[in-house]
C-alpha positions as CSV (number, residue, x, y, z in Angstrom):
1,M,-76.7,133.8,9.3
2,T,-77.0,130.1,9.6
3,D,-80.0,128.5,11.3
4,R,-77.8,127.5,14.2
5,E,-76.6,131.1,14.6
6,L,-80.2,132.4,14.4
7,I,-81.4,130.1,17.1
8,W,-78.4,130.8,19.3
9,E,-79.1,134.5,19.0
10,Y,-82.8,133.9,19.8
11,A,-81.8,131.9,22.9
12,N,-79.7,134.8,24.0
13,G,-82.6,137.3,23.7
14,N,-82.7,138.5,20.1
15,L,-86.3,137.9,19.2
16,D,-85.9,139.2,15.6
17,T,-83.6,136.3,14.7
18,F,-86.5,133.8,15.4
19,H,-88.6,135.7,12.9
20,V,-86.0,135.2,10.3
21,F,-85.8,131.4,11.1
22,Y,-89.6,131.2,11.1
23,G,-89.8,132.9,7.7
24,R,-87.3,130.4,6.2
25,Y,-89.3,127.3,7.2
26,K,-92.9,128.2,7.8
27,D,-94.1,127.4,4.2
28,A,-92.2,124.1,4.0
29,L,-93.3,123.0,7.5
30,Y,-96.9,123.9,6.8
31,T,-96.8,122.0,3.5
32,F,-95.2,119.0,5.2
33,L,-97.9,119.0,7.9
34,H,-100.8,119.7,5.5
35,N,-99.8,116.9,3.2
36,R,-99.8,114.4,6.1
37,C,-102.9,115.6,8.0
38,R,-104.9,118.3,6.4
39,E,-107.4,119.1,9.1
40,E,-105.0,119.2,12.0
41,A,-102.1,121.0,10.0
42,G,-102.8,124.4,11.5
43,D,-102.8,123.1,15.1
44,L,-99.7,120.9,14.6
45,F,-97.9,123.8,12.9
46,Q,-98.4,126.0,16.0
47,E,-97.6,123.2,18.4
48,T,-94.4,122.4,16.4
49,F,-93.1,125.9,16.8
50,V,-94.1,126.1,20.4
51,R,-92.2,123.0,21.2
52,F,-89.3,124.1,19.1
53,I,-89.1,127.5,21.0
54,D,-89.3,125.7,24.4
55,A,-86.4,123.3,23.3
56,A,-84.3,126.1,21.9
57,A,-84.6,128.0,25.2
58,Q,-83.5,125.0,27.2
59,R,-80.7,123.5,25.2
60,E,-78.5,124.0,22.2
61,V,-80.1,122.8,18.9
62,T,-77.3,121.7,16.5
63,N,-79.5,121.3,13.4
64,P,-82.5,123.5,13.8
65,K,-84.3,122.6,10.6
66,A,-84.0,118.8,11.2
67,Y,-85.1,119.3,14.8
68,L,-88.1,121.3,13.7
69,F,-89.2,118.7,11.2
70,Q,-88.6,115.9,13.7
71,I,-90.9,117.6,16.2
72,A,-93.5,117.8,13.5
73,L,-93.0,114.2,12.5
74,N,-93.4,113.1,16.2
75,L,-96.6,115.1,16.5
76,I,-98.0,113.5,13.4
77,R,-97.1,110.1,14.7
78,N,-98.8,110.9,18.0
79,L,-101.9,112.0,16.1
80,G,-101.8,108.8,14.1
81,R,-101.6,106.7,17.2
82,K,-104.7,108.3,18.6
83,A,-106.7,108.4,15.4
84,K,-105.3,105.4,13.5
85,V,-105.9,107.3,10.3
86,V,-103.3,109.0,8.0
87,S,-104.4,111.6,5.6
88,L,-102.3,111.9,2.5
89,S,-101.9,114.5,-0.2
90,A,-103.8,114.4,-3.4
91,E,-100.9,116.2,-5.0
92,F,-98.1,113.8,-5.5
93,D,-96.0,113.6,-8.6
94,L,-94.7,110.1,-9.4
95,P,-93.3,108.8,-12.7
96,E,-95.8,106.7,-14.4
97,P,-95.4,103.0,-14.1
98,E,-93.8,101.3,-17.1
99,N,-96.1,99.8,-19.7
100,E,-99.2,101.6,-18.4
101,E,-101.7,102.8,-21.0
102,E,-103.6,105.3,-18.7
103,P,-102.3,107.9,-16.3
104,V,-102.4,107.1,-12.6
105,N,-105.7,108.3,-11.1
106,E,-105.8,110.2,-7.8
107,A,-107.6,107.5,-5.9
108,A,-105.2,104.8,-6.9
109,L,-102.2,107.0,-5.9
110,K,-103.8,107.8,-2.5
111,E,-104.4,104.1,-1.9
112,S,-100.9,103.3,-2.9
113,L,-99.5,105.9,-0.5
114,V,-101.6,104.6,2.4
115,E,-100.4,101.1,1.7
116,L,-96.8,102.3,1.6
117,A,-97.2,104.1,4.9
118,Q,-98.7,101.0,6.5
119,E,-96.4,98.4,5.0
120,K,-93.1,100.3,4.8
121,P,-93.2,103.3,7.2
122,L,-89.5,103.9,7.0
123,F,-89.6,104.2,3.3
124,Y,-92.7,106.4,3.5
125,D,-91.0,108.8,6.0
126,V,-88.0,109.3,3.8
127,L,-90.2,109.8,0.7
128,H,-92.4,112.3,2.5
129,L,-89.6,114.3,4.1
130,H,-87.8,114.6,0.7
131,I,-90.8,115.5,-1.4
132,F,-93.1,117.5,1.0
133,G,-90.5,118.6,3.5
134,K,-88.2,119.6,0.7
135,M,-85.3,118.1,2.7
136,T,-82.1,116.8,1.1
137,F,-81.0,113.2,1.7
138,E,-78.2,114.6,3.8
139,E,-80.6,116.6,6.0
140,I,-82.9,113.5,6.4
141,G,-79.8,111.4,7.2
142,K,-78.9,113.8,10.0
143,L,-82.5,113.8,11.3
144,K,-82.7,110.0,11.2
145,E,-79.1,109.5,12.2
146,M,-78.3,107.5,9.1
147,S,-76.0,108.0,6.1
148,K,-77.3,110.0,3.2
149,D,-76.6,106.9,1.0
150,T,-79.0,104.8,3.2
151,I,-81.6,107.5,2.9
152,A,-81.2,107.7,-0.9
153,S,-81.6,103.9,-1.0
154,R,-84.8,104.0,1.1
155,Y,-86.1,106.7,-1.2
156,R,-85.4,104.6,-4.3
157,Y,-87.0,101.6,-2.6
158,A,-90.1,103.7,-1.7
159,I,-90.5,104.8,-5.4
160,H,-90.0,101.2,-6.6
161,Y,-92.5,99.9,-4.0
162,L,-95.1,102.5,-5.1
163,R,-94.6,101.6,-8.8
164,N,-95.2,97.9,-7.9
165,I,-98.4,98.7,-6.0
166,L,-99.7,100.9,-8.8
167,Q,-98.9,98.3,-11.4
168,N,-100.6,95.6,-9.4
169,N,-103.7,97.8,-8.8
170,F,-103.8,98.6,-12.5
171,L,-103.6,95.0,-13.5
172,E,-106.3,94.0,-11.0
173,T,-108.5,96.8,-12.4
174,R,-108.0,95.6,-15.9
175,E,-108.9,92.0,-15.0
176,V,-112.1,93.2,-13.3
177,E,-113.0,95.3,-16.4
178,N,-112.4,92.3,-18.7
179,V,-114.7,89.9,-16.7
């Protein structure tokens, strides 16, 4: 069954179909939340599904996966507005910047991701949904109401922006070491 069919069945009283939907997305959703806000991930995970269930009972959800992740993203943004702090994952696989002699260290990557989130939140959202949410560009496009080409472009810009940040940080570190 498709996600839409599962949620329609659930809204019409078949509770077992929600368990199937839950099983499909629980790991991806928790990973998505955990990578954005480690300490609050469990609470936000539960709140996301509660809000999703409420919405599914009240109206037809045309793209359940995208709707689920949009709820999670909104909860993260609300949390960020209150705390003004964004936790980022230590586990992020990026291609190494060109001409770099040493691998990127974890601290530099975290700083770069924080800078990307602050400076280019639209790029960061796409990058995060694609990598941690394991969503395709097409799914993200539906979620953001944009074409998949626009989403792919933002993803490429995000990677390019991160490379530039990492290279600049690397060069600054080298200059300090040489002084």
